[in-house]
VOPAGU-2260 file (C-alpha; in pm, 1 decimal, decimal comma):
REM VOPAGU-2260
SITE   aa  ch    i         X         Y         Z
SITE  UNK   A    0    2745,1    3016,2    4313,6
SITE  UNK   A    1    2374,3    3072,8    4356,0
SITE  UNK   A    2    2084,9    3048,1    4116,9
SITE  UNK   A    3    2070,2    3412,6    4008,9
SITE  UNK   A    4    2128,9    3447,0    3636,3
SITE  UNK   A    5    2190,3    3821,8    3628,2
SITE  UNK   A    6    2481,8    4059,3    3653,8
SITE  UNK   A    7    2330,3    4390,9    3755,9
SITE  UNK   A    8    2059,1    4456,9    3494,3
SITE  UNK   A    9    2208,9    4207,6    3244,5
SITE  UNK   A   10    2056,5    3861,3    3201,1
SITE  UNK   A   11    2305,2    3575,2    3157,5
SITE  UNK   A   12    2230,6    3338,2    2867,9
SITE  UNK   A   13    2522,4    3094,7    2861,0
SITE  UNK   A   14    2891,9    3040,0    2924,3
SITE  UNK   A   15    3114,9    3135,1    2629,8
SITE  UNK   A   16    3459,0    3055,7    2767,3
SITE  UNK   A   17    3641,3    2986,9    3092,5
SITE  UNK   A   18    4001,5    3104,8    3129,3
SITE  UNK   A   19    4270,9    3170,9    3383,0
SITE  UNK   A   20    4167,3    3530,5    3447,9
SITE  UNK   A   21    3790,5    3477,8    3458,2
SITE  UNK   A   22    3483,1    3335,1    3288,6
SITE  UNK   A   23    3311,1    3497,2    2990,9
SITE  UNK   A   24    2933,7    3473,8    2952,8
SITE  UNK   A   25    2687,2    3569,7    2684,6
SITE  UNK   A   26    2441,6    3818,3    2832,0
SITE  UNK   A   27    2144,5    4023,6    2721,9
SITE  UNK   A   28    2068,3    4389,3    2790,1
SITE  UNK   A   29    1687,9    4416,1    2793,9
SITE  UNK   A   30    1699,7    4796,5    2805,6
SITE  UNK   A   31    1890,8    4833,7    2478,8
SITE  UNK   A   32    1781,4    4495,1    2340,4
SITE  UNK   A   33    2131,2    4377,9    2254,8
SITE  UNK   A   34    2355,2    4086,0    2343,5
SITE  UNK   A   35    2668,3    4153,7    2545,9
SITE  UNK   A   36    2973,2    3957,2    2657,5
SITE  UNK   A   37    3033,8    3963,4    3033,3
SITE  UNK   A   38    3369,7    3869,5    3182,7
SITE  UNK   A   39    3364,3    3803,8    3556,5
SITE  UNK   A   40    3675,2    3845,4    3770,3
SITE  UNK   A   41    3715,4    3747,1    4136,0
SITE  UNK   A   42    3834,5    4057,2    4320,3
SITE  UNK   A   43    4175,4    4015,9    4487,7
SITE  UNK   A   44    4186,3    4014,5    4866,5
SITE  UNK   A   45    4429,9    4305,2    4901,4
SITE  UNK   A   46    4267,4    4648,6    4896,1
SITE  UNK   A   47    4541,7    4803,4    4681,1
SITE  UNK   A   48    4511,1    4522,7    4425,0
SITE  UNK   A   49    4132,7    4576,1    4410,5
SITE  UNK   A   50    4187,6    4944,8    4347,3
SITE  UNK   A   51    4431,9    4863,1    4066,7
SITE  UNK   A   52    4184,6    4624,0    3902,5
SITE  UNK   A   53    3905,5    4884,0    3914,8
SITE  UNK   A   54    4135,9    5147,7    3769,0
SITE  UNK   A   55    4249,7    4916,5    3490,1
SITE  UNK   A   56    3889,1    4825,3    3406,8
SITE  UNK   A   57    3795,5    5193,5    3379,3
SITE  UNK   A   58    4105,5    5254,7    3166,1
SITE  UNK   A   59    4003,0    4982,8    2921,0
SITE  UNK   A   60    3648,3    5122,7    2914,8
SITE  UNK   A   61    3791,4    5450,3    2781,2
SITE  UNK   A   62    3913,6    5283,0    2458,6
SITE  UNK   A   63    3690,2    5350,8    2157,8
SITE  UNK   A   64    3786,7    5197,5    1824,5
SITE  UNK   A   65    3623,6    4962,8    1571,1
SITE  UNK   A   66    3923,4    4732,2    1615,3
SITE  UNK   A   67    3882,1    4697,9    1993,4
SITE  UNK   A   68    3596,7    4525,6    2175,0
SITE  UNK   A   69    3408,3    4808,5    2345,6
SITE  UNK   A   70    3336,2    4801,7    2719,5
SITE  UNK   A   71    2975,8    4910,0    2782,4
SITE  UNK   A   72    2967,1    4886,8    3160,9
SITE  UNK   A   73    3157,2    4779,9    3473,0
SITE  UNK   A   74    2960,3    4605,2    3748,8
SITE  UNK   A   75    3104,0    4546,9    4094,8
SITE  UNK   A   76    2988,3    4343,5    4394,6
SITE  UNK   A   77    3171,9    4282,6    4724,1
SITE  UNK   A   78    3366,3    3985,4    4582,3
SITE  UNK   A   79    3352,0    4016,3    4202,4
SITE  UNK   A   80    3394,9    4260,2    3916,3
SITE  UNK   A   81    3232,2    4216,9    3575,2
SITE  UNK   A   82    3322,4    4384,4    3246,6
SITE  UNK   A   83    3016,1    4417,2    3023,0
SITE  UNK   A   84    3147,9    4424,4    2667,5
SITE  UNK   A   85    3038,6    4432,1    2307,2
SITE  UNK   A   86    2944,5    4080,2    2195,3
SITE  UNK   A   87    3131,8    3973,9    1881,5
SITE  UNK   A   88    2974,2    3677,8    1697,7
SITE  UNK   A   89    3236,7    3468,3    1521,2
SITE  UNK   A   90    3541,1    3289,6    1664,8
SITE  UNK   A   91    3877,1    3370,3    1817,2
SITE  UNK   A   92    4207,5    3337,5    1634,7
SITE  UNK   A   93    4310,1    3035,4    1845,4
SITE  UNK   A   94    4003,9    2841,8    1730,6
SITE  UNK   A   95    4069,0    2951,9    1372,7
SITE  UNK   A   96    4436,1    2848,5    1370,3
SITE  UNK   A   97    4356,2    2508,8    1526,4
SITE  UNK   A   98    4125,7    2434,0    1233,2
SITE  UNK   A   99    4265,9    2625,0     934,1
SITE  UNK   A  100    4600,9    2706,4     775,6
SITE  UNK   A  101    4528,1    3066,8     674,4
SITE  UNK   A  102    4615,3    3205,6     333,5
SITE  UNK   A  103    4867,0    3487,5     306,3
SITE  UNK   A  104    4580,2    3725,6     232,2
SITE  UNK   A  105    4404,1    3622,2     555,2
SITE  UNK   A  106    4727,1    3655,1     755,4
SITE  UNK   A  107    4782,8    4009,0     628,6
SITE  UNK   A  108    4420,8    4104,6     696,6
SITE  UNK   A  109    4442,1    3978,5    1056,1
SITE  UNK   A  110    4780,3    4139,3    1124,7
SITE  UNK   A  111    4673,2    4468,3     966,2
SITE  UNK   A  112    4365,1    4494,0    1187,4
SITE  UNK   A  113    4569,0    4407,2    1498,1
SITE  UNK   A  114    4831,0    4671,7    1414,5
SITE  UNK   A  115    4558,1    4933,5    1361,0
SITE  UNK   A  116    4407,1    4851,5    1700,7
SITE  UNK   A  117    4750,6    4870,7    1865,8
SITE  UNK   A  118    4792,1    5219,0    1719,1
SITE  UNK   A  119    4482,9    5329,5    1912,0
SITE  UNK   A  120    4603,6    5154,2    2227,0
SITE  UNK   A  121    4940,1    5329,3    2200,2
SITE  UNK   A  122    4776,1    5671,4    2168,3
SITE  UNK   A  123    4609,5    5609,6    2504,7
SITE  UNK   A  124    4943,4    5507,0    2661,9
SITE  UNK   A  125    4816,7    5153,7    2725,9
SITE  UNK   A  126    5002,0    4825,3    2680,2
SITE  UNK   A  127    4784,8    4522,9    2604,8
SITE  UNK   A  128    5040,0    4283,0    2751,1
SITE  UNK   A  129    4857,2    3961,1    2658,7
SITE  UNK   A  130    4832,3    3962,3    2280,3
SITE  UNK   A  131    4772,3    3591,5    2228,8
SITE  UNK   A  132    4555,7    3425,5    1964,1
SITE  UNK   A  133    4264,4    3369,5    2204,6
SITE  UNK   A  134    4242,9    3746,2    2260,9
SITE  UNK   A  135    4202,7    3821,9    1889,8
SITE  UNK   A  136    3843,2    3786,3    1770,4
SITE  UNK   A  137    3739,2    3729,6    1409,1
SITE  UNK   A  138    3394,3    3885,5    1375,0
SITE  UNK   A  139    3121,5    3751,9    1146,3
SITE  UNK   A  140    3186,2    4062,0     933,6
SITE  UNK   A  141    3535,8    3934,0     852,9
SITE  UNK   A  142    3711,3    4204,5    1057,2
SITE  UNK   A  143    3934,3    4150,6    1359,7
SITE  UNK   A  144    3897,9    4296,7    1709,8
SITE  UNK   A  145    4125,8    4291,6    2015,5
SITE  UNK   A  146    3981,0    4192,3    2350,7
SITE  UNK   A  147    4078,7    4098,2    2706,5
SITE  UNK   A  148    4296,0    4380,8    2832,2
SITE  UNK   A  149    4278,9    4209,9    3170,3
SITE  UNK   A  150    4641,0    4291,4    3256,3
SITE  UNK   A  151    4663,5    4608,3    3046,8
SITE  UNK   A  152    4824,2    4901,1    3224,9
SITE  UNK   A  153    4907,7    5259,6    3148,4
SITE  UNK   A  154    5263,0    5269,1    3013,8
SITE  UNK   A  155    5351,4    5486,9    3312,6
SITE  UNK   A  156    5278,0    5188,2    3540,0
SITE  UNK   A  157    5422,8    4898,3    3341,7
SITE  UNK   A  158    5723,1    4866,5    3571,1
SITE  UNK   A  159    5488,0    4687,7    3811,9
SITE  UNK   A  160    5391,5    4412,6    3566,3
SITE  UNK   A  161    5504,7    4081,9    3707,7
SITE  UNK   A  162    5684,9    3829,2    3492,3
SITE  UNK   A  163    5411,9    3570,9    3552,8
SITE  UNK   A  164    5139,4    3801,8    3419,0
SITE  UNK   A  165    5032,4    3719,9    3067,0
SITE  UNK   A  166    5022,9    3406,2    2854,8
SITE  UNK   A  167    5345,1    3226,7    2773,3
SITE  UNK   A  168    5268,4    3233,3    2400,0
SITE  UNK   A  169    5257,1    3615,5    2404,8
SITE  UNK   A  170    5554,0    3697,5    2629,2
SITE  UNK   A  171    5829,6    3926,2    2509,1
SITE  UNK   A  172    6175,3    3884,9    2667,8
SITE  UNK   A  173    6136,3    4204,2    2871,7
SITE  UNK   A  174    5792,2    4093,2    2989,0
SITE  UNK   A  175    5927,6    3760,7    3107,4
SITE  UNK   A  176    6205,9    3941,9    3296,7
SITE  UNK   A  177    5958,5    4179,4    3462,7
SITE  UNK   A  178    6098,2    4489,4    3293,5
SITE  UNK   A  179    5894,4    4795,4    3186,0
SITE  UNK   A  180    5676,5    4746,9    2878,2
SITE  UNK   A  181    5567,4    4969,5    2592,3
SITE  UNK   A  182    5412,3    4927,0    2247,6
SITE  UNK   A  183    5723,9    4741,6    2126,1
SITE  UNK   A  184    5634,1    4457,9    2363,7
SITE  UNK   A  185    5293,8    4426,9    2198,3
SITE  UNK   A  186    5467,3    4437,8    1859,1
SITE  UNK   A  187    5684,7    4144,2    1967,8
SITE  UNK   A  188    5365,6    3952,3    2046,1
SITE  UNK   A  189    5229,4    4051,4    1703,5
SITE  UNK   A  190    5549,4    3907,8    1553,8
SITE  UNK   A  191    5482,6    3580,2    1739,3
SITE  UNK   A  192    5130,7    3568,2    1594,3
SITE  UNK   A  193    5256,2    3644,3    1242,6
SITE  UNK   A  194    5521,9    3373,6    1272,5
SITE  UNK   A  195    5266,2    3118,7    1389,4
SITE  UNK   A  196    5014,1    3207,8    1116,3
SITE  UNK   A  197    5277,9    3181,6     844,2
SITE  UNK   A  198    5474,7    2880,6     972,0
SITE  UNK   A  199    5203,9    2689,7    1158,1
SITE  UNK   A  200    5422,5    2679,2    1471,0
SITE  UNK   A  201    5510,1    2916,4    1755,6
SITE  UNK   A  202    5858,0    3068,2    1725,4
SITE  UNK   A  203    6012,6    2985,7    2066,1
SITE  UNK   A  204    5843,4    2659,0    2157,2
SITE  UNK   A  205    5971,0    2304,5    2184,9
SITE  UNK   A  206    5731,7    2011,7    2230,0
SITE  UNK   A  207    5443,7    2249,9    2287,0
SITE  UNK   A  208    5616,2    2440,8    2569,8
SITE  UNK   A  209    5793,1    2774,8    2585,0
SITE  UNK   A  210    6172,3    2736,7    2573,9
SITE  UNK   A  211    6279,4    3026,8    2797,0
SITE  UNK   A  212    6646,4    3017,9    2697,2
SITE  UNK   A  213    6543,2    3027,3    2332,2
SITE  UNK   A  214    6314,2    3324,5    2400,3
SITE  UNK   A  215    6583,3    3517,5    2586,6
SITE  UNK   A  216    6901,7    3428,4    2397,7
SITE  UNK   A  217    6850,7    3286,5    2048,2
SITE  UNK   A  218    6659,5    3403,3    1739,1
SITE  UNK   A  219    6378,1    3186,6    1604,4
SITE  UNK   A  220    6437,6    2956,8    1313,0
SITE  UNK   A  221    6412,0    3170,5     994,8
SITE  UNK   A  222    6062,5    3168,3     854,2
SITE  UNK   A  223    6179,0    3073,6     506,7
SITE  UNK   A  224    6308,1    2745,4     653,5
SITE  UNK   A  225    5972,7    2672,5     819,6
SITE  UNK   A  226    5747,2    2754,6     524,5
SITE  UNK   A  227    5688,9    2516,5     234,3
SITE  UNK   A  228    5917,4    2607,7     -56,3
SITE  UNK   A  229    5612,4    2635,9    -281,0
SITE  UNK   A  230    5481,8    2921,5     -63,5
SITE  UNK   A  231    5733,4    3194,6    -136,8
SITE  UNK   A  232    5680,8    3484,7     104,0
SITE  UNK   A  233    5767,3    3846,6      15,7
SITE  UNK   A  234    6113,4    3940,8     137,8
SITE  UNK   A  235    5982,3    4257,4     302,8
SITE  UNK   A  236    5736,0    4054,1     511,4
SITE  UNK   A  237    6005,9    3808,4     620,2
SITE  UNK   A  238    6228,9    4098,0     727,7
SITE  UNK   A  239    5938,9    4257,6     920,3
SITE  UNK   A  240    5872,0    3941,3    1121,9
SITE  UNK   A  241    6243,3    3909,5    1201,2
SITE  UNK   A  242    6254,7    4270,3    1325,3
SITE  UNK   A  243    5940,6    4228,1    1537,0
SITE  UNK   A  244    6104,3    3927,9    1710,0
SITE  UNK   A  245    6429,4    4102,1    1801,2
SITE  UNK   A  246    6532,3    4043,3    2165,5
SITE  UNK   A  247    6596,5    4409,7    2245,2
SITE  UNK   A  248    6299,5    4649,0    2220,7
SITE  UNK   A  249    6527,3    4911,5    2063,8
SITE  UNK   A  250    6591,6    4683,1    1765,6
SITE  UNK   A  251    6220,1    4647,5    1687,0
SITE  UNK   A  252    5998,6    4898,9    1503,1
SITE  UNK   A  253    5935,9    5197,6    1731,2
SITE  UNK   A  254    5561,3    5214,8    1663,2
SITE  UNK   A  255    5285,8    5067,0    1449,9
SITE  UNK   A  256    5317,9    5308,2    1156,3
SITE  UNK   A  257    5596,0    5128,5     969,1
SITE  UNK   A  258    5446,1    4788,0    1049,3
SITE  UNK   A  259    5112,6    4886,5     896,6
SITE  UNK   A  260    5281,4    5033,6     588,5
SITE  UNK   A  261    5464,0    4707,1     515,3
SITE  UNK   A  262    5151,8    4497,4     573,0
SITE  UNK   A  263    4950,7    4720,3     337,1
SITE  UNK   A  264    5219,6    4712,2      66,3
SITE  UNK   A  265    5240,9    4335,1      87,5
SITE  UNK   A  266    4861,7    4299,9      68,3
SITE  UNK   A  267    4845,3    4528,7    -236,3
SITE  UNK   A  268    5108,3    4317,5    -412,2
SITE  UNK   A  269    4892,6    4003,8    -399,1
SITE  UNK   A  270    4691,4    3899,8    -705,9
SITE  UNK   A  271    4324,6    3999,6    -691,1
SITE  UNK   A  272    4228,9    3632,1    -691,5
SITE  UNK   A  273    4391,4    3596,3    -346,8
SITE  UNK   A  274    4215,8    3893,6    -188,1
SITE  UNK   A  275    3960,1    3895,6      95,9
SITE  UNK   A  276    3980,2    3526,8     188,4
SITE  UNK   A  277    3951,7    3562,9     567,4
SITE  UNK   A  278    3573,0    3554,0     597,9
SITE  UNK   A  279    3547,2    3254,3     366,7
SITE  UNK   A  280    3812,7    3062,9     561,6
SITE  UNK   A  281    3684,0    3157,7     907,6
SITE  UNK   A  282    3313,2    3092,2     854,5
SITE  UNK   A  283    3327,1    2716,6     936,1
SITE  UNK   A  284    3488,7    2806,1    1272,2
SITE  UNK   A  285    3220,5    3052,8    1384,1
SITE  UNK   A  286    3031,3    2968,2    1703,1
SITE  UNK   A  287    2682,8    2830,6    1654,9
SITE  UNK   A  288    2428,3    3075,2    1795,1
SITE  UNK   A  289    2156,3    2878,0    1975,2
SITE  UNK   A  290    1810,9    3024,6    2054,1
SITE  UNK   A  291    1776,9    2774,5    2338,0
SITE  UNK   A  292    2052,7    2900,4    2565,0
SITE  UNK   A  293    1994,1    2812,2    2930,5
SITE  UNK   A  294    2109,0    3074,9    3183,7
SITE  UNK   A  295    2391,8    2928,7    3396,2
SITE  UNK   A  296    2470,3    3008,8    3756,5
SITE  UNK   A  297    2673,9    3319,4    3830,0
SITE  UNK   A  298    2779,8    3483,2    4159,8
SITE  UNK   A  299    2444,8    3587,2    4315,2
SITE  UNK   A  300    2580,2    3908,5    4470,1
SITE  UNK   A  301    2650,9    4049,2    4121,8
SITE  UNK   A  302    2278,5    4021,3    4050,2
SITE  UNK   A  303    2152,2    4151,5    4384,2
SITE  UNK   A  304    2419,5    4399,5    4488,4
SITE  UNK   A  305    2610,7    4475,7    4166,0
SITE  UNK   A  306    2652,6    4844,3    4098,8
SITE  UNK   A  307    2791,2    5016,4    3791,2
SITE  UNK   A  308    3124,0    5196,9    3822,6
SITE  UNK   A  309    3022,7    5405,6    3518,4
SITE  UNK   A  310    2677,9    5499,5    3649,6
SITE  UNK   A  311    2766,7    5862,2    3723,4
SITE  UNK   A  312    2872,5    5944,8    3369,7
SITE  UNK   A  313    2677,7    6158,9    3125,2
SITE  UNK   A  314    2302,5    6210,2    3119,9
SITE  UNK   A  315    2234,0    5934,9    3373,1
SITE  UNK   A  316    2366,8    6162,0    3646,1
SITE  UNK   A  317    2087,2    6412,0    3580,1
SITE  UNK   A  318    1799,7    6164,2    3553,6
SITE  UNK   A  319    1750,2    6142,2    3929,7
SITE  UNK   A  320    1763,4    6520,9    3965,9
SITE  UNK   A  321    1495,8    6561,0    3697,8
SITE  UNK   A  322    1262,7    6303,0    3853,3
SITE  UNK   A  323    1319,5    6360,7    4220,7
SITE  UNK   A  324    1390,6    6725,9    4289,0
SITE  UNK   A  325    1152,5    6923,7    4070,9
SITE  UNK   A  326     782,2    6893,1    4004,3
SITE  UNK   A  327     624,3    6817,8    3668,2
SITE  UNK   A  328     513,5    7179,1    3594,5
SITE  UNK   A  329     849,7    7317,6    3700,6
SITE  UNK   A  330    1021,4    7058,4    3484,0
SITE  UNK   A  331     819,0    7174,3    3182,0
SITE  UNK   A  332     903,9    7536,0    3250,7
SITE  UNK   A  333    1270,5    7449,1    3293,9
SITE  UNK   A  334    1269,2    7260,8    2962,8
SITE  UNK   A  335    1132,0    7568,2    2783,5
SITE  UNK   A  336    1394,4    7791,3    2942,6
SITE  UNK   A  337    1671,3    7546,6    2856,4
SITE  UNK   A  338    1545,8    7529,9    2498,8
SITE  UNK   A  339    1555,7    7908,3    2467,6
SITE  UNK   A  340    1895,0    7929,6    2631,3
SITE  UNK   A  341    2032,6    7657,0    2407,3
SITE  UNK   A  342    1945,8    7836,0    2081,7
SITE  UNK   A  343    2253,8    8063,9    2065,8
SITE  UNK   A  344    2463,3    7773,6    2196,3
SITE  UNK   A  345    2355,7    7552,6    1904,7
SITE  UNK   A  346    2453,5    7827,1    1663,5
SITE  UNK   A  347    2787,3    7867,2    1839,2
SITE  UNK   A  348    2855,3    7496,3    1818,2
SITE  UNK   A  349    2805,6    7477,0    1442,2
SITE  UNK   A  350    3179,7    7530,2    1407,7
SITE  UNK   A  351    3229,6    7185,0    1563,8
SITE  UNK   A  352    3032,4    7016,2    1287,3
SITE  UNK   A  353    3239,6    6858,2    1009,3
SITE  UNK   A  354    3105,4    6929,6     657,4
SITE  UNK   A  355    3104,7    6611,4     446,2
SITE  UNK   A  356    3011,6    6553,5      82,6
SITE  UNK   A  357    2899,6    6200,5     -11,1
SITE  UNK   A  358    2888,2    6123,4    -382,0
SITE  UNK   A  359    2613,7    5915,5    -540,4
SITE  UNK   A  360    2712,1    5549,9    -474,1
SITE  UNK   A  361    2808,9    5364,3    -791,3
SITE  UNK   A  362    2624,7    5030,9    -794,0
SITE  UNK   A  363    2620,3    4729,4   -1022,8
SITE  UNK   A  364    2401,7    4463,5    -861,1
SITE  UNK   A  365    2221,4    4288,9   -1147,0
SITE  UNK   A  366    2434,7    3973,2   -1149,6
SITE  UNK   A  367    2389,1    3899,2    -777,6
SITE  UNK   A  368    2108,6    3680,9    -645,1
SITE  UNK   A  369    1958,8    3691,0    -297,1
SITE  UNK   A  370    2080,5    4035,6    -190,4
SITE  UNK   A  371    1909,2    4178,0     121,1
SITE  UNK   A  372    1589,0    4360,5      28,5
SITE  UNK   A  373    1694,1    4662,6     239,0
SITE  UNK   A  374    2003,5    4720,0      23,0
SITE  UNK   A  375    1934,7    5059,1    -137,0
SITE  UNK   A  376    2140,4    5365,8    -221,0
SITE  UNK   A  377    1988,3    5555,3      71,5
SITE  UNK   A  378    2064,6    5270,1     312,8
SITE  UNK   A  379    2427,4    5252,6     197,2
SITE  UNK   A  380    2471,1    5626,1     254,0
SITE  UNK   A  381    2319,5    5593,0     602,1
SITE  UNK   A  382    2588,1    5335,6     690,6
SITE  UNK   A  383    2857,4    5580,4     579,4
SITE  UNK   A  384    2698,1    5859,4     782,0
SITE  UNK   A  385    2670,2    5643,4    1094,0
SITE  UNK   A  386    3041,4    5557,4    1086,9
SITE  UNK   A  387    3141,7    5915,8    1003,2
SITE  UNK   A  388    2968,9    6030,3    1321,6
SITE  UNK   A  389    3171,3    5774,2    1515,8
SITE  UNK   A  390    3497,7    5895,3    1360,2
SITE  UNK   A  391    3436,1    6270,4    1330,7
SITE  UNK   A  392    3157,2    6355,4    1574,1
SITE  UNK   A  393    2871,2    6571,3    1441,5
SITE  UNK   A  394    2867,1    6592,2    1059,5
SITE  UNK   A  395    2671,3    6796,2     806,3
SITE  UNK   A  396    2623,6    6592,7     491,1
SITE  UNK   A  397    2576,4    6733,8     142,5
SITE  UNK   A  398    2535,4    6538,4    -179,1
SITE  UNK   A  399    2264,7    6382,7    -394,8
SITE  UNK   A  400    2159,6    6125,2    -129,8
SITE  UNK   A  401    2109,0    6161,5     245,6
SITE  UNK   A  402    2200,1    6528,7     275,5
SITE  UNK   A  403    2148,1    6695,2     613,2
SITE  UNK   A  404    1849,8    6936,4     590,3
SITE  UNK   A  405    1958,5    7299,4     561,6
SITE  UNK   A  406    1885,9    7497,5     877,7
SITE  UNK   A  407    1786,4    7866,0     892,4
SITE  UNK   A  408    2014,8    8035,1    1140,6
SITE  UNK   A  409    1880,0    8391,2    1143,4
SITE  UNK   A  410    1538,8    8553,8    1124,8
SITE  UNK   A  411    1627,9    8708,5     790,5
SITE  UNK   A  412    1664,4    8364,4     636,9
SITE  UNK   A  413    2040,9    8381,5     580,2
SITE  UNK   A  414    2195,2    8036,1     562,7
SITE  UNK   A  415    2549,5    7942,9     648,1
SITE  UNK   A  416    2757,8    7821,3     355,6
SITE  UNK   A  417    2974,0    7533,8     474,8
SITE  UNK   A  418    3241,8    7395,6     246,2
SITE  UNK   A  419    3298,1    7016,3     273,5
SITE  UNK   A  420    3623,4    6911,9     438,9
SITE  UNK   A  421    3562,3    6542,9     367,8
SITE  UNK   A  422    3456,9    6386,5      36,3
SITE  UNK   A  423    3340,5    6024,4      48,1
SITE  UNK   A  424    3257,9    5787,5    -237,6
SITE  UNK   A  425    3139,5    5429,1    -261,6
SITE  UNK   A  426    3150,4    5168,1    -538,3
SITE  UNK   A  427    2973,7    4832,1    -511,7
SITE  UNK   A  428    3012,0    4568,2    -783,4
SITE  UNK   A  429    2838,7    4229,9    -750,5
SITE  UNK   A  430    2911,6    3908,5    -938,0
SITE  UNK   A  431    2705,4    3593,0    -901,1
SITE  UNK   A  432    2874,1    3478,0    -577,7
SITE  UNK   A  433    3025,9    3785,7    -415,4
SITE  UNK   A  434    3028,9    4166,1    -409,2
SITE  UNK   A  435    3334,7    4393,7    -407,5
SITE  UNK   A  436    3309,6    4715,2    -204,4
SITE  UNK   A  437    3538,5    5016,8    -240,1
SITE  UNK   A  438    3503,1    5318,5      -9,0
SITE  UNK   A  439    3716,9    5624,0     -87,1
SITE  UNK   A  440    3803,7    5938,1     108,4
SITE  UNK   A  441    3943,4    6269,4     -16,0
SITE  UNK   A  442    4021,6    6508,3     267,9
SITE  UNK   A  443    4236,0    6773,2     102,2
SITE  UNK   A  444    4573,5    6646,3     220,8
SITE  UNK   A  445    4538,6    6311,6      48,8
SITE  UNK   A  446    4321,6    6031,0     -81,9
SITE  UNK   A  447    4262,0    5685,1      61,8
SITE  UNK   A  448    4067,2    5373,9     -34,2
SITE  UNK   A  449    3949,4    5070,4     158,9
SITE  UNK   A  450    3818,5    4750,6       2,7
SITE  UNK   A  451    3609,1    4463,8     134,4
SITE  UNK   A  452    3440,9    4149,7       5,6
SITE  UNK   A  453    3076,0    4075,4      84,7
SITE  UNK   A  454    2848,8    3782,4       5,5
SITE  UNK   A  455    2486,9    3812,4    -111,5
SITE  UNK   A  456    2357,1    3568,8     151,0
SITE  UNK   A  457    2480,3    3781,0     440,4
SITE  UNK   A  458    2220,6    3944,8     662,7
SITE  UNK   A  459    2163,9    4317,6     632,7
SITE  UNK   A  460    2322,8    4358,2     978,1
SITE  UNK   A  461    2641,3    4189,2     854,9
SITE  UNK   A  462    2642,2    4412,2     545,0
SITE  UNK   A  463    2612,2    4717,0     767,4
SITE  UNK   A  464    2895,3    4610,9     997,3
SITE  UNK   A  465    3133,3    4546,2     707,6
SITE  UNK   A  466    3050,8    4878,2     538,9
SITE  UNK   A  467    3100,4    5069,5     864,6
SITE  UNK   A  468    3425,5    4891,6     954,1
SITE  UNK   A  469    3556,6    4948,1     599,4
SITE  UNK   A  470    3473,4    5317,5     631,3
SITE  UNK   A  471    3644,4    5326,1     971,0
SITE  UNK   A  472    3960,3    5194,2     805,1
SITE  UNK   A  473    3986,2    5522,6     613,0
SITE  UNK   A  474    4052,7    5700,2     943,1
SITE  UNK   A  475    4308,2    5463,3    1098,5
């Protein structure tokens, strides 16, 4: 380890965590002025294993969901590979469970977010394979994100997963035996997390160690025998955990759909007084963010010789052509020609724009003290619009606030009439100590609502993240 404190263009600020698969650092991207998390792996000696690791890293980088930590970049040097990821302030579930016995509301919130993320993972034919508490992050917004797909593989390749890969607390029976994996293996791991959150203990452990014979041959002790008699759990939830922990994959739920339905029904059955407790319970566990971080030592070759494996994607591929192969005057002429050529293309692409109507947000804020000064109707609508673009791509917004300006398409002044396919609404009610947010969606085939709890003393950035993640929940 040398004295360089950079990974490619990213400056290293401090060590976040050191684990069996690699170290995670807090970094800073000066170009985009944002913090990032950087996980550094030592490349294996075998050429085929290096190729597999690169492929898996690029596979994980293709995942795009609010419930999954995004991979911004992949940097490689002769001996190391670094994943540059979204930085999530907060804590991981392991830290949380070591300090707090979560309420049923918090358990359901965590499990629901994990199941939603697994639904996205399944659509991409990926198996996480290491769904332990340390790989579940609780963000400062109160939402949960999955991270560390270090051993994730396409489901077409899971027959090569070795029994030793993965953490013992997250192993399914078929994973331990080295058999092929699919989403039902991740659901088994979700069952282990649910069991631990509800009972305070792991289901197949004795004296802090995995009991392999118990994992492979015997069911866990029934949850109702592990939970205090004063904490009666819904029968449907108990049955779900039992099904998730079945030995044979065929006896478990086939996908995440039914799991999410049961978790949502159970959450809706709770009294309102028990709702949205996760952020309140997790706050004391959040990492302290220090402005005096000292850059640690990292492998020097990643700073000097690191190159991005994603560098040839998108507009970056054309930047060198623009600067190096054509002169300034020719570039200007080319830009004019491209602008003229693009005009009919823009018109042709209007069909790919989703029409959205956003109703006037319903606000009642008078009782709250210390709300962020930026909190206005227009700002709230902008948060909705930002998340809608993430979920739907280009959108054309109509409504009393934040409507997209009408464009003239033809010389005669005719304007296209676009009927909304999505109707969004927002209600925000604030009491003295907290605010309740409801975001609703009507998209013709049905209606959905998502709710969240916010606190007046949150920063405007935290408000924005919660509003966007709540909106994203309407599309999961």
